[in-house]
C-alpha positions, 0 to 999 in steps of 0.5 A: 674142784672146777666143773667141767665143761657141759659139752664135749665134741668128739672128733674121731678121726682116721686119714681125714687130713684135708678135712679135720682142721675144718671140723676142729675149727667149727667146734672151737666156734660154737658159743658160749665157748667156756662151756665147750671142750674138743676131744680129737681121737686119732685112730693111727692115721697114716696121711699126716693128720697129727701134723696138721693138728699141731696148730691146736697144741696152744688151745687149752680147750682141745685134747688130742689123743694119738693112738698107735693101734688102729681099731674098728670105727665104733671102738675109735668113736668110744675112745673119743668119748671115754677121753672126754669130760662133759656132761654131754657129748657130740660125736662129729665126724672129722669131714662134717661141721658143727654150727656155731649156735649148736649149744644155744639150740641145745639150751632150748631143749629138755636138758634138765629132764632125766628121761632124755638120753639124747637131744637131736637137731637137724643137719644141713645136707651139702652134696646131695641138694635137689634130690629129696635127700634131707636131715632137717629134722622135725619142723617142731619139737618132738620126743621119740620114745618106746611107747610110740609107733615104731614107724617113727624110728624104723627103718630110718635113722632120724638122728644125724650123728653130727647134730645129736648130742647124748648124756655121757651117763647114758653112753656108760650105761648102754656100754657105748657103740657096738661094732655091729656094722657101719650103721652103729650110731643107729643102733646106739639111739635104738639102745637108748631108747629101748634098753635104757627106756629113755627118750630122745628129743628132736628140736626143730633147729639146725645144728651141723653141716653134713657132707655127703660127698667127702669121706662118708661111710653111710652114704657109700653103703646107700650107694652100694644098695646095702643100706637096708641089709644092714639096718635089717641086721641091726634091727634083728640084734635089737628085736629081743629088747623091742619085744616079741609082741611088737615084731609084726609092727616093727616088720610093718614099719620097715616095709611101709618105711621102705616103700614110702622111701622108694622115690627118694631111693630112685633119685639118689641111687638110681633104679638098680639099687632102689630095687635091690633095696625094695626086694631086700624087705620082701621076706618081711612083707605081707602078701598085699605089700609083696604085690605092691613092692613088685608094682613099684619095682616095675614102675622103677624098672620101666621109668614110670617113676619119673611121672607116678611118684611125683604125682602121688606126692602131689595128690598127697599134699592136695589131700592134706591141704583139703583136710586142713581147710575142711577142719578150718570151716568146721571150727568156724 
């Protein structure tokens, strides 16, 4: 019996006619070609997406699953993965692109380690340059596990969907994606770590292009100022698995992650939405944290963030450089 592909690039599609071919072409360009298949799950599109996909009919590595019933986003993701045959799967949005070296990068990760549920690479962000928004991933290889600090995983999702490959076996064990809200991919990664007790490896490579100015659901939520509200909803869902003994640590990670991200939130979304995000975590904050958040809200409201936040970042960099120099002198 012939062995199936190592990697299945699963592309869920709904009314992405203008971009879907770019995603498919990028998937077909991944090297080595013989180790990769492409599965497209069309969620009853009405824009003629299936018409443009007919060009791939002769391509043996492409499987097009055309569904007549329209289902929620997470369910269509599941249909794409279930229709695949690879040992590893990558969910590539129809408006993003995977880079040719994605599979080669993947081979440098710990693919054979059974404790690994997924391997994440960074993503090149297109559309929000020079505003501090980044999905570049870790500069060096790193493993996220349930034993490590929750601040590594909360409150922001460190695993770009378009460049994080996961084991099909882990997908089956955890029950696939759940339609909790638009951040169901983040929910999936957390369940891999805390329900399956398996790690996610991050490697210092760039594996995909993430187009935030196209039909991106996550960025739409961020621009509405509702992202932290949705994240808190899925954290409440996963909290029983994380454990009541770590609930305080989870709240601290959420609050301090929000505080540290206020500068970027302000630059990307503007002051009004940044304030809405900041105040949404107040019920979980301690008295000192509430005071600090209110101070930053005042800073954002009066426009002083343009001076104070960059200065704070500059001083933090200087502190790290000074400590590094002191350590170097001590070793000599």
